[in-house]
Structure formats: C-alpha cells, structure tokens
C-alpha angles and dihedrals in degrees: 000000000000091000091053091050090048090051093050089058094053125106092237092061092049092050093049093046094049090045091054092050091048091051093052092049091048092052091049093048093048091048092050094048092045093050092049091051093045094051094036089233113217094015127106144100128264120256110246122241106259105163112118095017122120115256091248092054093045091052092050092051094048094047091048091054095044100252127142118221144195123201130212124180135215133176116242119177116235092014119117109257116243097029127123112255102175138008134195122232097035121246113280096027112136111236137161124266116273090028113154113244116203116218132191113206130192104248119243093219121060117222118247120254130191120246106253121232105270099146111134090010121128120251092253092051093046092050092058094045094048092047091053088053093051095252123132128215119232126172124002124206131181133230132182110278137142093244124066116232094358115149110252101164141003118211130193118190089344096308125111111243130193136213111294096021111139124240134160115278110257093032121144121235131191122227130215110208135191114254096207091235090110088073089076094064134049136185117272107241120229104239100167115133092004120128115255096252092052090047092052090051092049091049093053092044091055093054093251132126128245109246133184122330117214117197116216121200128345114338115203100155117039091190093062108056127143127205112241099166139018139184125238094032127193111250138167090266099037122046104144138053136180120280112266095025113156113243115208119205136197114205136184136192113286124224117275104236093187095057108126117246119250113237120230120230089254090057093050116097 
C-alpha cells in the first residue's frame, strides 16, 4: 500500500493522469464540433404558413422552397374541400432543406353514413338524431296522420329512403310529418255477423258511439243476437268517419247452438 501511495505522488503519474483527461476532453470537443458541422446547427429555413391554402397552392409553395411533403385527408363538415386544415411542423419553425412537411387536407369526398332509425320519432327528436349523424334537414311537408309532427317519410333527392340506407355525410334530407288532422277520423269497423256484445266492444274501441238498435224478427234470447246491418257501413268509397259518430245496428236472433237434435225414425230404437 505504501508503494502505491508513493507512485501516486510521482511526476510520471501526474503526467499520465493529466494526459488521459486531456485526451478525453479533446475527443468530446472534436465530436461536438463535428456533429454541429454535420447537422449545420443553427441553420435552416422557416416553414411557410399553409393552413387555409388550397392543396394546389400549398404544393406549389413547398416545391418552390425545396420541401418534401406528405398529405393526409379528413372530412370536416362545413369546411371547404381541398383546403389545408393542419400542418406539421408549424409555420415559422426553422428546418433543414428537403425536410418533409406533413399536411392534413379536408377531403373532397364525404364518407357515407347510414340513415338512423327515426321512424315514429317526433320532428324535434329526429332533428337531434340526424344532426349527431352529420345529416342536415331540408324541407318539411305535412300529410294526414293521427300524430302531430311524427316522422312519416324521409326523402333524399326526391326518393324515399329507409333506416340504414347510405348517403354522404353532410347531405340534406326532406321530412314528411304528420299533421295531426287524422285524429279527427277513424276507420269504420266491419260489424256484420258479429254478436251484439262484440259489436258494442268494437264500436267503443274505434272511438265511435253506440246508436240505435233495431230488432228484426222474433227475439227469444236477448243474449244471442247477431248484427245483420249497420250504419254507417264500410264501403269501397267510404272507409272512415268522424270520431264519436253514432253507429246504428240491426240485429236478429242468433242460432241456438245448444238446441237438441231431432232423431229420425231410422235412429229411434
């Protein structure tokens, strides 16, 4: 141990130690200077501002200044197709010549979306659903229907379309809505050959009123009556009537299904 300590205090050790440190520093300095020269540290040209330009104009600017470029596209509603939406690096950033500039362009072709299910929805509900799907609402027309503002049809370019049909995102559809006027009329039920109790039930269920009952022929069982005539009656030209209309019936005695059979002489013992 004493010999090592003696050697560390010699002039030769100091010279070797200082020489080693100097060599390391020299290597580091040379590497730093060489890297700076190789990469031309501090030199470069600013990236031009390209946002909002058309893709044709942006290409011309980049090619004129010696930049390479790559283009990606994305659909953005209400943005002019073919314009630059984003760029990387940002405008004003110093970069080397031949650097690749990445551009995001608004696509010229909108992606297709499926028509959402808005059948039987109200106009207000349909408006929200269509907006979330990227579909706009154009004209609205009304047609007779029991419900006010209920969606009856969806049309695109004059053609009726159904749930799931594809159309370009951002397209405008027209809606056919119910006007609520249909609530004033109901279908006339067909009561012929029904028993009286069933006819009464059908009249009430249709929103109509029971009118006069006329009895035809001999009535022996009031619980077994059959409808033989009604007014109003459903015809080829008349199928609806106003809510609350009185329906008059003519009924006759129904057949007695429990009447015993009469035996023939051959069947008698």
